[in-house]
C-alpha positions as CSV (number, residue, x, y, z in Angstrom):
1,M,0.0,0.0,0.0
2,I,1.2,3.5,-0.8
3,S,0.3,6.4,1.4
4,I,1.1,10.0,0.6
5,R,2.2,11.7,3.9
6,N,2.8,15.1,2.4
7,S,3.3,16.8,-1.0
8,R,4.3,20.2,-2.2
9,F,3.5,21.8,-5.5
10,I,6.7,22.6,-7.4
11,R,5.6,23.6,-10.9
12,F,3.3,22.8,-13.8
13,S,5.0,20.9,-16.6
14,E,3.7,19.2,-19.8
15,G,0.1,19.1,-18.6
16,A,0.9,17.7,-15.1
17,F,1.5,19.1,-11.6
18,V,5.0,18.4,-10.5
19,V,5.1,17.7,-6.7
20,R,7.8,16.8,-4.2
21,A,6.2,14.1,-2.0
22,E,6.8,12.1,1.2
23,L,5.5,8.6,0.8
24,D,5.1,5.6,3.0
25,V,5.1,2.1,1.4
26,D,5.0,-1.3,3.0
27,T,7.8,-2.9,0.9
28,A,10.5,-1.6,-1.5
29,S,8.7,-3.4,-4.3
30,E,5.8,-1.0,-3.9
31,L,8.0,2.1,-4.7
32,P,5.9,3.8,-7.4
33,A,6.7,5.2,-10.8
34,Y,7.2,9.0,-10.9
35,D,3.9,9.3,-12.7
36,F,1.8,6.9,-10.7
37,I,-0.8,9.6,-9.9
38,S,-2.8,10.7,-12.9
39,G,-2.1,14.3,-13.7
40,Q,0.8,14.5,-11.3
41,K,4.5,13.7,-11.5
42,L,6.9,13.2,-8.6
43,A,9.8,15.6,-8.5
44,Q,13.5,14.7,-7.9
45,G,14.0,14.6,-4.2
46,S,10.7,13.0,-3.3
47,I,11.3,10.5,-0.5
48,A,9.7,7.2,0.5
49,H,9.9,5.4,3.8
50,V,9.7,1.6,3.6
51,I,7.8,0.6,6.7
52,T,8.8,-3.1,6.9
53,T,12.6,-2.4,6.8
54,G,12.8,1.3,8.0
55,A,14.8,2.1,4.8
56,F,14.5,5.5,3.1
57,Y,14.6,5.9,-0.7
58,C,14.9,9.1,-2.7
59,L,13.8,9.8,-6.3
60,G,16.6,10.8,-8.5
61,G,16.6,13.0,-11.6
62,D,16.4,9.9,-13.8
63,N,13.1,8.9,-12.1
64,S,14.7,5.9,-10.3
65,W,14.5,5.3,-6.5
66,Y,17.8,5.1,-4.6
67,N,18.3,3.7,-1.2
68,Q,19.7,6.4,1.1
69,D,21.7,4.1,3.4
70,G,24.9,5.1,1.5
71,S,25.9,1.6,0.5
72,D,26.0,2.4,-3.2
73,A,27.2,6.0,-2.9
74,D,30.4,5.4,-4.7
75,K,28.4,4.5,-7.8
76,Y,26.7,7.9,-7.8
77,P,29.3,10.6,-7.0
78,V,28.3,14.1,-6.3
79,T,28.9,16.3,-9.4
80,E,28.7,20.0,-9.8
81,G,25.7,21.4,-11.6
82,G,22.5,19.6,-12.2
83,Q,18.8,19.9,-12.5
84,D,17.1,22.4,-10.2
85,D,13.6,22.0,-8.9
């Protein structure tokens, strides 16, 4: 089950509201696509809490979810510049 804890309007783009959201999901397999809500898109920086494990995931600019425990941080180095929301 997916619950939206909070969301904040960022902008309107390509016929959809872009929102930064805080989500709760039961398992990581339930992490939604960035466009799972009709007429809305999740923005980079949206977060999801996986209740069964306590893990936190963050939505990247490529619309993929990344575990925030730092275990794969070396694969995604911080770079200068980037997309602003």
